[in-house]
C-alpha positions in Angstrom: 136.9 202.6 103.4 136.2 199.1 104.7 139.2 199.4 107.1 138.0 202.6 108.7 136.3 202.1 112.0 133.3 204.1 111.0 129.6 203.4 110.6 127.6 204.3 107.5 124.6 206.4 108.5 121.6 205.5 106.2 120.2 208.3 104.1 116.9 206.4 104.0 115.2 205.2 107.2 114.5 201.8 105.5 118.2 201.3 104.6 120.1 198.8 106.8 122.6 200.2 109.2 126.2 198.8 108.6 129.5 199.2 110.5 132.8 198.5 108.8 133.3 195.5 111.1 130.2 193.8 109.6 131.7 193.9 106.1 133.6 190.7 105.4 135.8 190.7 102.3 137.0 187.1 101.4 140.8 186.9 101.4 140.7 185.5 97.9 138.6 188.3 96.4 141.5 190.6 95.4 143.3 187.9 93.5 140.0 186.8 91.8 139.4 190.3 90.6 143.0 190.7 89.5 142.8 187.5 87.4 139.5 188.6 86.0 140.9 192.0 85.0 143.9 190.4 83.3 141.5 188.0 81.4 139.3 190.9 80.3 142.3 192.9 79.0 143.6 189.9 77.0 140.2 188.9 75.6 138.8 192.4 74.9 135.2 191.2 74.8 132.7 193.1 72.7 129.9 192.6 75.3 131.7 193.0 78.6 128.6 192.2 80.8 127.7 189.0 78.9 131.4 187.9 78.8 131.8 188.6 82.5 128.7 186.5 83.4 130.1 183.6 81.3 133.6 184.0 82.8 132.4 183.7 86.4 129.9 181.0 85.5 132.6 178.8 84.1 135.0 179.6 87.0 132.3 178.6 89.5 131.7 175.3 87.6 135.4 174.6 87.3 135.3 174.8 83.5 137.5 176.6 81.1 136.5 180.3 80.9 136.3 182.2 77.6 139.7 183.8 77.9 142.3 184.5 75.1 145.9 183.3 75.8 147.2 186.8 74.9 146.0 190.2 73.6 145.2 189.9 69.9 145.5 192.7 67.4 142.5 193.2 65.1 142.8 191.1 61.9 142.1 193.0 58.7 142.6 190.1 56.3 139.5 188.0 57.1 137.1 187.1 54.3 134.3 188.8 56.1 134.1 190.9 59.2 132.5 188.2 61.2 134.1 189.0 64.5 135.7 185.6 64.6 139.5 185.7 65.0 142.2 183.0 65.4 142.4 184.0 69.1 138.7 183.5 69.7 138.7 180.2 67.8 141.5 179.1 70.2 139.2 180.0 73.1 136.4 177.9 71.7 138.7 175.0 71.0 140.2 175.2 74.5 136.6 175.0 75.9 135.1 172.4 73.6 138.0 170.5 72.0 138.6 168.1 74.9 135.0 167.0 74.7 135.4 165.7 71.1 131.6 165.4 70.6 129.4 168.3 72.0 125.8 169.3 71.8 125.0 172.0 69.2 123.3 174.0 72.0 126.6 174.0 74.0 128.5 175.3 71.0 125.9 178.0 70.5 126.2 179.0 74.2 130.0 179.3 74.0 129.7 181.2 70.8 127.2 183.7 72.3 129.5 184.1 75.4 132.0 185.6 73.1 129.4 187.9 71.5 130.1 186.4 68.0 127.5 187.0 65.3 124.5 184.6 65.4 124.2 184.9 61.6 127.7 183.4 61.2 126.9 180.6 63.6 123.7 179.8 61.7 125.7 179.8 58.4 128.2 177.3 59.8 125.4 175.1 61.1 123.7 175.2 57.7 126.9 174.5 55.7 127.9 171.6 57.9 124.4 170.3 58.3 125.0 170.2 62.1 122.3 169.2 64.5 122.0 167.6 67.9 125.5 166.2 68.7 128.4 167.8 66.8 131.9 166.5 66.1 133.8 169.5 67.4 136.8 169.1 65.1 134.5 169.4 62.1 132.8 172.5 63.4 136.2 173.8 64.3 137.5 173.2 60.8 134.6 175.1 59.2 135.4 178.0 61.6 139.0 177.9 60.4 137.8 178.1 56.8 135.9 181.3 57.7 139.2 183.0 58.6 141.0 182.5 55.3 140.6 182.8 51.6 140.9 179.1 50.8 141.4 175.6 52.3 145.2 176.1 52.4 144.7 179.0 54.7 142.2 177.0 56.8 144.5 174.0 57.2 147.3 176.3 58.3 145.1 177.8 60.9 144.0 174.2 62.0 147.7 173.3 62.4 148.5 176.4 64.4 145.7 176.0 66.8 145.6 172.2 67.3 149.4 171.7 67.6 151.0 170.8 70.8 154.2 172.7 69.7 155.0 176.0 71.5 154.2 179.2 69.8 156.6 179.9 66.9 157.3 176.2 66.5 156.6 174.0 63.5 152.9 173.6 64.3 152.8 169.9 63.8 149.6 167.8 64.1 149.1 164.0 63.6 148.7 163.2 59.9 145.5 161.2 60.4 143.9 164.3 61.9 145.1 166.5 59.1 143.8 164.1 56.5 140.4 163.8 58.2 139.8 167.5 58.4 141.3 168.3 55.0 139.1 165.7 53.4 136.1 167.0 55.2 136.6 170.6 54.1 137.3 169.4 50.5 134.0 167.6 50.5 132.2 170.6 51.9 133.8 172.7 49.2 132.4 170.4 46.5 134.9 171.4 43.8 137.8 169.3 44.9 138.0 165.9 43.4 138.9 162.7 45.3 141.9 162.4 42.9 143.2 165.8 44.0 142.7 164.9 47.7 144.7 161.7 47.1 147.5 163.5 45.4 147.9 165.9 48.3 147.8 163.2 50.9 150.2 160.9 49.0 152.7 163.8 48.6 152.5 164.7 52.3 152.9 161.1 53.3 156.5 161.3 52.1 157.3 164.0 54.6 155.1 162.5 57.3 157.1 159.2 57.2 160.2 161.2 58.1 158.4 163.3 60.8 157.2 160.6 63.1 153.7 160.7 61.7 153.2 164.4 61.9 152.5 167.0 59.2 153.3 170.7 59.4 152.3 173.8 57.4 155.6 174.1 55.6 155.0 170.7 54.1 151.8 171.8 52.2 152.8 175.5 51.7 155.8 174.5 49.5 155.7 174.9 45.7 156.2 171.2 45.2 153.0 170.2 47.1 149.9 169.8 44.9 147.4 172.5 45.5 145.0 171.8 48.4 142.1 173.5 46.6 141.1 174.8 43.1 141.5 178.4 44.2 
């Protein structure tokens, strides 16, 4: 309709009178809307309006928008139906991970942008005793623990999201990072002794020394590895 050389007759005397020549569409608008549509299809936001506002706000500020890398099928194996999925956790990590330390208010803002349950956020904050400034990796690790049945599941998710390997690869992460987050989750759990933590880390060190300082899920999922948790 914009290209037609017609004028729009106002139905109300107070309405402005426009001709098609007066309507200027920015050349970049079609591509912006195309990318937005693709992002919405991949992310499947629960609250489309809130997500759309967050998307364009981040794009305008040159920040990473809340967009999944690919379409994600619903996960039926979560401990609880929290709405949090590995794909959404990837989005949060992509937005907040580079910052290392972030304000709790910023984490809450990004959480709300994805329409994730406020109750789940509050539980994570309570469990981790977070406040003010937050070490993102620790908040991230707690989120990963909400997606599985035990710490082994959580650390597998941690590796799969934090790895620099391509999808389908070995999902390696630096051993110091693994050790730090595993120790943190074990301490939060409260039922895992320091001796058990040491046994796991000492066992993995054998593989790490042969893998250029990296650990991967198959190293701690094998039957020979001491159990990461008591359950």
